[in-house]
N, CA, C, O and the ligand as a Tripos MOL2 file, in Angstrom:
@<TRIPOS>MOLECULE
protein
  249   247    63     0     0
PROTEIN
NO_CHARGES

@<TRIPOS>ATOM
      1 N         -20.1810  -17.2110  -12.0060 N.3       1 MET1
      2 CA        -19.7140  -17.5090  -10.6490 C.3       1 MET1
      3 C         -19.9900  -16.3360   -9.7270 C.2       1 MET1
      4 O         -19.6650  -15.1900  -10.0380 O.2       1 MET1
      5 N         -20.5780  -16.6310   -8.6210 N.am      2 ASP2
      6 CA        -20.8630  -15.5510   -7.6760 C.3       2 ASP2
      7 C         -20.1280  -15.7630   -6.3560 C.2       2 ASP2
      8 O         -20.3900  -15.0670   -5.3760 O.2       2 ASP2
      9 N         -19.2330  -16.6990   -6.3340 N.am      3 GLY3
     10 CA        -18.4840  -16.9440   -5.0950 C.3       3 GLY3
     11 C         -17.5190  -15.8070   -4.8220 C.2       3 GLY3
     12 O         -17.0400  -15.1390   -5.7380 O.2       3 GLY3
     13 N         -17.2520  -15.6090   -3.5770 N.am      4 THR4
     14 CA        -16.3060  -14.5500   -3.2230 C.3       4 THR4
     15 C         -14.8960  -15.1210   -3.2850 C.2       4 THR4
     16 O         -14.5150  -15.9890   -2.5000 O.2       4 THR4
     17 N         -14.1500  -14.6170   -4.2260 N.am      5 MET5
     18 CA        -12.7870  -15.0870   -4.3650 C.3       5 MET5
     19 C         -11.8450  -14.2230   -3.5400 C.2       5 MET5
     20 O         -11.3230  -13.2170   -4.0210 O.2       5 MET5
     21 N         -11.6450  -14.6100   -2.3490 N.am      6 LYS6
     22 CA        -10.7070  -13.8560   -1.5120 C.3       6 LYS6
     23 C          -9.4900  -14.7260   -1.2310 C.2       6 LYS6
     24 O          -9.6000  -15.8220   -0.6830 O.2       6 LYS6
     25 N          -8.3500  -14.2200   -1.6130 N.am      7 SER7
     26 CA         -7.1370  -14.9800   -1.3770 C.3       7 SER7
     27 C          -6.6380  -14.7170    0.0270 C.2       7 SER7
     28 O          -6.5170  -13.5650    0.4440 O.2       7 SER7
     29 N          -6.3480  -15.7740    0.7550 N.am      8 PRO8
     30 CA         -5.8660  -15.6000    2.1200 C.3       8 PRO8
     31 C          -4.5380  -14.8720    2.1470 C.2       8 PRO8
     32 O          -3.6780  -15.0800    1.2920 O.2       8 PRO8
     33 N          -4.3900  -14.0340    3.1200 N.am      9 THR9
     34 CA         -3.1410  -13.3000    3.2470 C.3       9 THR9
     35 C          -2.0270  -14.2420    3.6750 C.2       9 THR9
     36 O          -2.1230  -14.9320    4.6900 O.2       9 THR9
     37 N          -0.9880  -14.2530    2.8900 N.am     10 GLU10
     38 CA          0.1330  -15.1160    3.2080 C.3      10 GLU10
     39 C           1.1430  -14.3390    4.0310 C.2      10 GLU10
     40 O           1.5240  -13.2240    3.6740 O.2      10 GLU10
     41 N           1.5660  -14.9240    5.1140 N.am     11 ILE11
     42 CA          2.5180  -14.2640    5.9910 C.3      11 ILE11
     43 C           3.8390  -15.0140    5.9570 C.2      11 ILE11
     44 O           3.8970  -16.2280    6.1540 O.2      11 ILE11
     45 N           4.8830  -14.2640    5.7030 N.am     12 ILE12
     46 CA          6.2110  -14.8630    5.6020 C.3      12 ILE12
     47 C           7.1200  -14.2270    6.6370 C.2      12 ILE12
     48 O           7.2430  -13.0050    6.7180 O.2      12 ILE12
     49 N           7.7440  -15.0700    7.4130 N.am     13 HIS13
     50 CA          8.6700  -14.5600    8.4270 C.3      13 HIS13
     51 C          10.0820  -14.5490    7.8510 C.2      13 HIS13
     52 O          10.5520  -15.5480    7.3070 O.2      13 HIS13
     53 N          10.7380  -13.4250    7.9760 N.am     14 VAL14
     54 CA         12.0790  -13.2990    7.4270 C.3      14 VAL14
     55 C          13.0200  -12.8020    8.5200 C.2      14 VAL14
     56 O          12.5970  -12.3100    9.5660 O.2      14 VAL14
     57 N          14.3010  -12.9480    8.2380 N.am     15 LYS15
     58 CA         15.2990  -12.5400    9.2300 C.3      15 LYS15
     59 C          16.1340  -11.3620    8.7600 C.2      15 LYS15
     60 O          17.0090  -10.8780    9.4780 O.2      15 LYS15
     61 N          15.8560  -10.9070    7.5490 N.am     16 THR16
     62 CA         16.5880   -9.7600    7.0380 C.3      16 THR16
     63 C          15.5960   -8.6930    6.6000 C.2      16 THR16
     64 O          14.4650   -8.9920    6.2170 O.2      16 THR16
     65 N          16.0380   -7.4500    6.6630 N.am     17 ARG17
     66 CA         15.1520   -6.3400    6.3080 C.3      17 ARG17
     67 C          14.9510   -6.2350    4.8070 C.2      17 ARG17
     68 O          13.9390   -5.7060    4.3470 O.2      17 ARG17
     69 N          15.9000   -6.7300    4.0520 N.am     18 ALA18
     70 CA         15.7680   -6.6680    2.6020 C.3      18 ALA18
     71 C          15.1760   -7.9790    2.1090 C.2      18 ALA18
     72 O          15.7830   -9.0400    2.2530 O.2      18 ALA18
     73 N          14.0010   -7.8980    1.5350 N.am     19 VAL19
     74 CA         13.3620   -9.0970    1.0250 C.3      19 VAL19
     75 C          12.9630   -8.8690   -0.4290 C.2      19 VAL19
     76 O          12.8270   -7.7320   -0.8810 O.2      19 VAL19
     77 N          12.7810   -9.9530   -1.1390 N.am     20 SER20
     78 CA         12.3100   -9.8520   -2.5080 C.3      20 SER20
     79 C          11.0750  -10.7210   -2.6510 C.2      20 SER20
     80 O          10.9230  -11.7270   -1.9580 O.2      20 SER20
     81 N          10.1950  -10.3190   -3.5570 N.am     21 CYS21
     82 CA          8.9730  -11.0710   -3.7560 C.3      21 CYS21
     83 C           8.6320  -11.0860   -5.2400 C.2      21 CYS21
     84 O           8.7180  -10.0670   -5.9260 O.2      21 CYS21
     85 N           8.2460  -12.2530   -5.7160 N.am     22 ASP22
     86 CA          7.8180  -12.3400   -7.1080 C.3      22 ASP22
     87 C           6.4620  -13.0380   -7.2070 C.2      22 ASP22
     88 O           6.0560  -13.5060   -8.2710 O.2      22 ASP22
     89 N           5.8000  -13.0910   -6.1010 N.am     23 GLY23
     90 CA          4.4760  -13.6970   -6.1110 C.3      23 GLY23
     91 C           4.5020  -15.1970   -5.8720 C.2      23 GLY23
     92 O           3.4550  -15.8220   -5.7010 O.2      23 GLY23
     93 N           5.6860  -15.7710   -5.8590 N.am     24 GLY24
     94 CA          5.7700  -17.1960   -5.6160 C.3      24 GLY24
     95 C           5.3130  -18.0080   -6.8120 C.2      24 GLY24
     96 O           5.3010  -17.5160   -7.9410 O.2      24 GLY24
     97 N           4.9450  -19.2260   -6.5660 N.am     25 ALA25
     98 CA          4.5710  -20.1250   -7.6580 C.3      25 ALA25
     99 C           3.0860  -20.0560   -7.9800 C.2      25 ALA25
    100 O           2.5850  -20.8030   -8.8200 O.2      25 ALA25
    101 N           2.4070  -19.1700   -7.3180 N.am     26 GLU26
    102 CA          0.9700  -19.0750   -7.5360 C.3      26 GLU26
    103 C           0.6680  -18.3520   -8.8560 C.2      26 GLU26
    104 O           1.5440  -17.6970   -9.4210 O.2      26 GLU26
    105 N          -0.5360  -18.4700   -9.3270 N.am     27 PRO27
    106 CA         -0.9270  -17.7560  -10.5540 C.3      27 PRO27
    107 C          -0.7850  -16.2440  -10.4180 C.2      27 PRO27
    108 O          -0.7310  -15.5240  -11.4140 O.2      27 PRO27
    109 N          -0.7260  -15.7830   -9.2030 N.am     28 LEU28
    110 CA         -0.6260  -14.3440   -8.9750 C.3      28 LEU28
    111 C           0.8060  -13.8550   -9.0310 C.2      28 LEU28
    112 O           1.1350  -12.8350   -8.4270 O.2      28 LEU28
    113 N           1.6530  -14.5580   -9.7380 N.am     29 GLY29
    114 CA          3.0410  -14.1440   -9.8330 C.3      29 GLY29
    115 C           3.1490  -12.7570  -10.4420 C.2      29 GLY29
    116 O           2.2890  -12.3400  -11.2180 O.2      29 GLY29
    117 N           4.1930  -12.0590  -10.0920 N.am     30 HIS30
    118 CA          4.4050  -10.7020  -10.5950 C.3      30 HIS30
    119 C           5.8930  -10.4680  -10.7500 C.2      30 HIS30
    120 O           6.6980  -11.2410  -10.2310 O.2      30 HIS30
    121 N           6.2730   -9.4090  -11.4600 N.am     31 PRO31
    122 CA          7.7070   -9.1070  -11.5930 C.3      31 PRO31
    123 C           8.3700   -9.0030  -10.2320 C.2      31 PRO31
    124 O           7.7890   -8.4820   -9.2800 O.2      31 PRO31
    125 N           9.5760   -9.4990  -10.1550 N.am     32 LYS32
    126 CA         10.2640   -9.5090   -8.8790 C.3      32 LYS32
    127 C          10.5190   -8.0980   -8.3780 C.2      32 LYS32
    128 O          11.0210   -7.2410   -9.1040 O.2      32 LYS32
    129 N          10.1690   -7.8830   -7.1480 N.am     33 VAL33
    130 CA         10.3940   -6.5780   -6.5450 C.3      33 VAL33
    131 C          11.1540   -6.7610   -5.2420 C.2      33 VAL33
    132 O          11.0680   -7.7990   -4.5850 O.2      33 VAL33
    133 N          11.8850   -5.7450   -4.8960 N.am     34 TYR34
    134 CA         12.6340   -5.7860   -3.6490 C.3      34 TYR34
    135 C          11.9890   -4.8370   -2.6500 C.2      34 TYR34
    136 O          11.6890   -3.6830   -2.9590 O.2      34 TYR34
    137 N          11.7880   -5.3460   -1.4650 N.am     35 LEU35
    138 CA         11.1280   -4.5600   -0.4320 C.3      35 LEU35
    139 C          12.0640   -4.4140    0.7470 C.2      35 LEU35
    140 O          12.9310   -5.2540    0.9870 O.2      35 LEU35
    141 N          11.8720   -3.3340    1.4740 N.am     36 ARG36
    142 CA         12.7100   -3.1010    2.6410 C.3      36 ARG36
    143 C          11.8190   -2.9200    3.8580 C.2      36 ARG36
    144 O          10.9550   -2.0430    3.8920 O.2      36 ARG36
    145 N          12.0400   -3.7490    4.8360 N.am     37 ILE37
    146 CA         11.2330   -3.6810    6.0460 C.3      37 ILE37
    147 C          11.7740   -2.5710    6.9460 C.2      37 ILE37
    148 O          12.9290   -2.6050    7.3720 O.2      37 ILE37
    149 N          10.9380   -1.6120    7.2200 N.am     38 GLU38
    150 CA         11.3750   -0.4810    8.0270 C.3      38 GLU38
    151 C          10.8150   -0.5360    9.4480 C.2      38 GLU38
    152 O          11.4730   -0.1390   10.4090 O.2      38 GLU38
    153 N           9.6160   -1.0240    9.5510 N.am     39 THR39
    154 CA          8.9570   -0.9510   10.8590 C.3      39 THR39
    155 C           8.4620   -2.3120   11.3480 C.2      39 THR39
    156 O           7.4230   -2.4140   12.0020 O.2      39 THR39
    157 N           9.2200   -3.3430   11.0210 N.am     40 GLY40
    158 CA          8.8370   -4.6440   11.5550 C.3      40 GLY40
    159 C           8.0850   -5.5190   10.5760 C.2      40 GLY40
    160 O           8.1370   -6.7460   10.6600 O.2      40 GLY40
    161 N           7.3830   -4.8850    9.6430 N.am     41 GLN41
    162 CA          6.6990   -5.6900    8.6320 C.3      41 GLN41
    163 C           6.4060   -4.8470    7.4140 C.2      41 GLN41
    164 O           6.3880   -3.6180    7.4780 O.2      41 GLN41
    165 N           6.1750   -5.5240    6.3020 N.am     42 ILE42
    166 CA          5.8520   -4.8020    5.0800 C.3      42 ILE42
    167 C           4.9520   -5.6870    4.2290 C.2      42 ILE42
    168 O           5.0580   -6.9130    4.2430 O.2      42 ILE42
    169 N           4.0850   -5.0470    3.5050 N.am     43 THR43
    170 CA          3.1610   -5.7840    2.6550 C.3      43 THR43
    171 C           3.5500   -5.5950    1.1990 C.2      43 THR43
    172 O           3.7620   -4.4670    0.7530 O.2      43 THR43
    173 N           3.6430   -6.6730    0.4660 N.am     44 CYS44
    174 CA          3.9660   -6.5800   -0.9460 C.3      44 CYS44
    175 C           2.8250   -5.8690   -1.6660 C.2      44 CYS44
    176 O           1.6690   -6.2770   -1.5500 O.2      44 CYS44
    177 N           3.1430   -4.8020   -2.4110 N.am     45 PRO45
    178 CA          2.0980   -4.0520   -3.1050 C.3      45 PRO45
    179 C           1.4680   -4.8330   -4.2510 C.2      45 PRO45
    180 O           0.3980   -4.4630   -4.7340 O.2      45 PRO45
    181 N           2.1050   -5.8850   -4.6820 N.am     46 TYR46
    182 CA          1.5820   -6.6540   -5.8070 C.3      46 TYR46
    183 C           0.6440   -7.7640   -5.3570 C.2      46 TYR46
    184 O          -0.4820   -7.8750   -5.8420 O.2      46 TYR46
    185 N           1.1160   -8.5840   -4.4270 N.am     47 CYS47
    186 CA          0.3430   -9.7730   -4.0740 C.3      47 CYS47
    187 C          -0.1280   -9.7470   -2.6250 C.2      47 CYS47
    188 O          -0.7470  -10.7000   -2.1520 O.2      47 CYS47
    189 N           0.1650   -8.6580   -1.9230 N.am     48 SER48
    190 CA         -0.3410   -8.4820   -0.5590 C.3      48 SER48
    191 C           0.2250   -9.4830    0.4350 C.2      48 SER48
    192 O          -0.3120   -9.6560    1.5300 O.2      48 SER48
    193 N           1.3010  -10.1340    0.0520 N.am     49 LYS49
    194 CA          1.9630  -10.9720    1.0470 C.3      49 LYS49
    195 C           2.5240  -10.0740    2.1370 C.2      49 LYS49
    196 O           2.9550   -8.9490    1.8800 O.2      49 LYS49
    197 N           2.5110  -10.5870    3.3460 N.am     50 VAL50
    198 CA          3.0270   -9.8120    4.4590 C.3      50 VAL50
    199 C           4.3370  -10.4230    4.9250 C.2      50 VAL50
    200 O           4.4000  -11.5970    5.2910 O.2      50 VAL50
    201 N           5.3680   -9.6120    4.9030 N.am     51 PHE51
    202 CA          6.6650  -10.0580    5.3890 C.3      51 PHE51
    203 C           6.8730   -9.4890    6.7810 C.2      51 PHE51
    204 O           6.7910   -8.2790    6.9910 O.2      51 PHE51
    205 N           7.1410  -10.3700    7.7220 N.am     52 ILE52
    206 CA          7.3540   -9.9340    9.0940 C.3      52 ILE52
    207 C           8.7830  -10.2120    9.5040 C.2      52 ILE52
    208 O           9.2900  -11.3250    9.3600 O.2      52 ILE52
    209 N           9.4190   -9.1780   10.0170 N.am     53 LEU53
    210 CA         10.8060   -9.3150   10.4470 C.3      53 LEU53
    211 C          10.8380  -10.0060   11.8040 C.2      53 LEU53
    212 O          10.2410   -9.5370   12.7740 O.2      53 LEU53
    213 N          11.5390  -11.1160   11.8520 N.am     54 GLU54
    214 CA         11.6240  -11.8370   13.1090 C.3      54 GLU54
    215 C          12.4530  -11.0510   14.1150 C.2      54 GLU54
    216 O          13.4050  -10.3550   13.7620 O.2      54 GLU54
    217 N          12.0750  -11.1810   15.3370 N.am     55 THR55
    218 CA         12.8260  -10.4890   16.3760 C.3      55 THR55
    219 C          14.2080  -11.1100   16.4880 C.2      55 THR55
    220 O          14.3970  -12.3000   16.2350 O.2      55 THR55
    221 N          15.1480  -10.2980   16.8640 N.am     56 GLY56
    222 CA         16.4930  -10.8020   16.9940 C.3      56 GLY56
    223 C          17.3260  -10.5140   15.7740 C.2      56 GLY56
    224 O          18.5300  -10.7690   15.7620 O.2      56 GLY56
    225 N          16.6920   -9.9820   14.7410 N.am     57 ALA57
    226 CA         17.4360   -9.6440   13.5350 C.3      57 ALA57
    227 C          18.3290   -8.4480   13.8250 C.2      57 ALA57
    228 O          17.9660   -7.5630   14.6000 O.2      57 ALA57
    229 N          19.4880   -8.4280   13.2050 N.am     58 PRO58
    230 CA         20.4120   -7.3060   13.4350 C.3      58 PRO58
    231 C          19.8290   -6.0150   12.8670 C.2      58 PRO58
    232 O          19.0950   -6.0330   11.8790 O.2      58 PRO58
    233 N          20.1650   -4.9070   13.5010 N.am     59 PRO59
    234 CA         19.6780   -3.6230   13.0120 C.3      59 PRO59
    235 C          20.2290   -3.3040   11.6250 C.2      59 PRO59
    236 O          21.2770   -3.8060   11.2210 O.2      59 PRO59
    237 N          19.5070   -2.4720   10.9220 N.am     60 ALA60
    238 CA         19.9370   -2.1200    9.5890 C.3      60 ALA60
    239 C          21.2000   -1.2770    9.6380 C.2      60 ALA60
    240 O          21.4220   -0.5220   10.5840 O.2      60 ALA60
    241 N          22.0050   -1.4130    8.6300 N.am     61 GLY61
    242 CA         23.2090   -0.5950    8.5430 C.3      61 GLY61
    243 C          24.3280   -1.1450    9.4110 C.2      61 GLY61
    244 O          24.1410   -2.0950   10.1710 O.2      61 GLY61
    245 N          25.4790   -0.5340    9.2820 N.am     62 HIS62
    246 CA         26.6260   -0.9600   10.0630 C.3      62 HIS62
    247 C          27.0940    0.1830   10.9330 C.2      62 HIS62
    248 O          28.0610    0.0340   11.6790 O.2      62 HIS62
    249 ZN          4.5500  -10.1650   -3.9690 Zn       63 ZN63
@<TRIPOS>BOND
     1     1     2 1
     2     2     3 1
     3     3     4 2
     4     3     5 am
     5     5     6 1
     6     6     7 1
     7     7     8 2
     8     7     9 am
     9     9    10 1
    10    10    11 1
    11    11    12 2
    12    11    13 am
    13    13    14 1
    14    14    15 1
    15    15    16 2
    16    15    17 am
    17    17    18 1
    18    18    19 1
    19    19    20 2
    20    19    21 am
    21    21    22 1
    22    22    23 1
    23    23    24 2
    24    23    25 am
    25    25    26 1
    26    26    27 1
    27    27    28 2
    28    27    29 am
    29    29    30 1
    30    30    31 1
    31    31    32 2
    32    31    33 am
    33    33    34 1
    34    34    35 1
    35    35    36 2
    36    35    37 am
    37    37    38 1
    38    38    39 1
    39    39    40 2
    40    39    41 am
    41    41    42 1
    42    42    43 1
    43    43    44 2
    44    43    45 am
    45    45    46 1
    46    46    47 1
    47    47    48 2
    48    47    49 am
    49    49    50 1
    50    50    51 1
    51    51    52 2
    52    51    53 am
    53    53    54 1
    54    54    55 1
    55    55    56 2
    56    55    57 am
    57    57    58 1
    58    58    59 1
    59    59    60 2
    60    59    61 am
    61    61    62 1
    62    62    63 1
    63    63    64 2
    64    63    65 am
    65    65    66 1
    66    66    67 1
    67    67    68 2
    68    67    69 am
    69    69    70 1
    70    70    71 1
    71    71    72 2
    72    71    73 am
    73    73    74 1
    74    74    75 1
    75    75    76 2
    76    75    77 am
    77    77    78 1
    78    78    79 1
    79    79    80 2
    80    79    81 am
    81    81    82 1
    82    82    83 1
    83    83    84 2
    84    83    85 am
    85    85    86 1
    86    86    87 1
    87    87    88 2
    88    87    89 am
    89    89    90 1
    90    90    91 1
    91    91    92 2
    92    91    93 am
    93    93    94 1
    94    94    95 1
    95    95    96 2
    96    95    97 am
    97    97    98 1
    98    98    99 1
    99    99   100 2
   100    99   101 am
   101   101   102 1
   102   102   103 1
   103   103   104 2
   104   103   105 am
   105   105   106 1
   106   106   107 1
   107   107   108 2
   108   107   109 am
   109   109   110 1
   110   110   111 1
   111   111   112 2
   112   111   113 am
   113   113   114 1
   114   114   115 1
   115   115   116 2
   116   115   117 am
   117   117   118 1
   118   118   119 1
   119   119   120 2
   120   119   121 am
   121   121   122 1
   122   122   123 1
   123   123   124 2
   124   123   125 am
   125   125   126 1
   126   126   127 1
   127   127   128 2
   128   127   129 am
   129   129   130 1
   130   130   131 1
   131   131   132 2
   132   131   133 am
   133   133   134 1
   134   134   135 1
   135   135   136 2
   136   135   137 am
   137   137   138 1
   138   138   139 1
   139   139   140 2
   140   139   141 am
   141   141   142 1
   142   142   143 1
   143   143   144 2
   144   143   145 am
   145   145   146 1
   146   146   147 1
   147   147   148 2
   148   147   149 am
   149   149   150 1
   150   150   151 1
   151   151   152 2
   152   151   153 am
   153   153   154 1
   154   154   155 1
   155   155   156 2
   156   155   157 am
   157   157   158 1
   158   158   159 1
   159   159   160 2
   160   159   161 am
   161   161   162 1
   162   162   163 1
   163   163   164 2
   164   163   165 am
   165   165   166 1
   166   166   167 1
   167   167   168 2
   168   167   169 am
   169   169   170 1
   170   170   171 1
   171   171   172 2
   172   171   173 am
   173   173   174 1
   174   174   175 1
   175   175   176 2
   176   175   177 am
   177   177   178 1
   178   178   179 1
   179   179   180 2
   180   179   181 am
   181   181   182 1
   182   182   183 1
   183   183   184 2
   184   183   185 am
   185   185   186 1
   186   186   187 1
   187   187   188 2
   188   187   189 am
   189   189   190 1
   190   190   191 1
   191   191   192 2
   192   191   193 am
   193   193   194 1
   194   194   195 1
   195   195   196 2
   196   195   197 am
   197   197   198 1
   198   198   199 1
   199   199   200 2
   200   199   201 am
   201   201   202 1
   202   202   203 1
   203   203   204 2
   204   203   205 am
   205   205   206 1
   206   206   207 1
   207   207   208 2
   208   207   209 am
   209   209   210 1
   210   210   211 1
   211   211   212 2
   212   211   213 am
   213   213   214 1
   214   214   215 1
   215   215   216 2
   216   215   217 am
   217   217   218 1
   218   218   219 1
   219   219   220 2
   220   219   221 am
   221   221   222 1
   222   222   223 1
   223   223   224 2
   224   223   225 am
   225   225   226 1
   226   226   227 1
   227   227   228 2
   228   227   229 am
   229   229   230 1
   230   230   231 1
   231   231   232 2
   232   231   233 am
   233   233   234 1
   234   234   235 1
   235   235   236 2
   236   235   237 am
   237   237   238 1
   238   238   239 1
   239   239   240 2
   240   239   241 am
   241   241   242 1
   242   242   243 1
   243   243   244 2
   244   243   245 am
   245   245   246 1
   246   246   247 1
   247   247   248 2
@<TRIPOS>SUBSTRUCTURE
     1 MET1         2 RESIDUE 1 A MET
     2 ASP2         6 RESIDUE 1 A ASP
     3 GLY3        10 RESIDUE 1 A GLY
     4 THR4        14 RESIDUE 1 A THR
     5 MET5        18 RESIDUE 1 A MET
     6 LYS6        22 RESIDUE 1 A LYS
     7 SER7        26 RESIDUE 1 A SER
     8 PRO8        30 RESIDUE 1 A PRO
     9 THR9        34 RESIDUE 1 A THR
    10 GLU10       38 RESIDUE 1 A GLU
    11 ILE11       42 RESIDUE 1 A ILE
    12 ILE12       46 RESIDUE 1 A ILE
    13 HIS13       50 RESIDUE 1 A HIS
    14 VAL14       54 RESIDUE 1 A VAL
    15 LYS15       58 RESIDUE 1 A LYS
    16 THR16       62 RESIDUE 1 A THR
    17 ARG17       66 RESIDUE 1 A ARG
    18 ALA18       70 RESIDUE 1 A ALA
    19 VAL19       74 RESIDUE 1 A VAL
    20 SER20       78 RESIDUE 1 A SER
    21 CYS21       82 RESIDUE 1 A CYS
    22 ASP22       86 RESIDUE 1 A ASP
    23 GLY23       90 RESIDUE 1 A GLY
    24 GLY24       94 RESIDUE 1 A GLY
    25 ALA25       98 RESIDUE 1 A ALA
    26 GLU26      102 RESIDUE 1 A GLU
    27 PRO27      106 RESIDUE 1 A PRO
    28 LEU28      110 RESIDUE 1 A LEU
    29 GLY29      114 RESIDUE 1 A GLY
    30 HIS30      118 RESIDUE 1 A HIS
    31 PRO31      122 RESIDUE 1 A PRO
    32 LYS32      126 RESIDUE 1 A LYS
    33 VAL33      130 RESIDUE 1 A VAL
    34 TYR34      134 RESIDUE 1 A TYR
    35 LEU35      138 RESIDUE 1 A LEU
    36 ARG36      142 RESIDUE 1 A ARG
    37 ILE37      146 RESIDUE 1 A ILE
    38 GLU38      150 RESIDUE 1 A GLU
    39 THR39      154 RESIDUE 1 A THR
    40 GLY40      158 RESIDUE 1 A GLY
    41 GLN41      162 RESIDUE 1 A GLN
    42 ILE42      166 RESIDUE 1 A ILE
    43 THR43      170 RESIDUE 1 A THR
    44 CYS44      174 RESIDUE 1 A CYS
    45 PRO45      178 RESIDUE 1 A PRO
    46 TYR46      182 RESIDUE 1 A TYR
    47 CYS47      186 RESIDUE 1 A CYS
    48 SER48      190 RESIDUE 1 A SER
    49 LYS49      194 RESIDUE 1 A LYS
    50 VAL50      198 RESIDUE 1 A VAL
    51 PHE51      202 RESIDUE 1 A PHE
    52 ILE52      206 RESIDUE 1 A ILE
    53 LEU53      210 RESIDUE 1 A LEU
    54 GLU54      214 RESIDUE 1 A GLU
    55 THR55      218 RESIDUE 1 A THR
    56 GLY56      222 RESIDUE 1 A GLY
    57 ALA57      226 RESIDUE 1 A ALA
    58 PRO58      230 RESIDUE 1 A PRO
    59 PRO59      234 RESIDUE 1 A PRO
    60 ALA60      238 RESIDUE 1 A ALA
    61 GLY61      242 RESIDUE 1 A GLY
    62 HIS62      246 RESIDUE 1 A HIS
    63 ZN63       249 GROUP 0 **** ****
């Protein structure tokens, strides 16, 4: 096979800064990891999913 296998970047909108990712139901599943959005978005180091913090979310901490 010489086709270019590029997986499209999946973008997930979330409302909390603390998110978890396990790769979803795709074959690219990975051990569940917890990520913390610090600057509006974060990319999962395992599956490259992009989590974007929706505007209007409460600030971190109390
Ligand atoms: Zn992931």
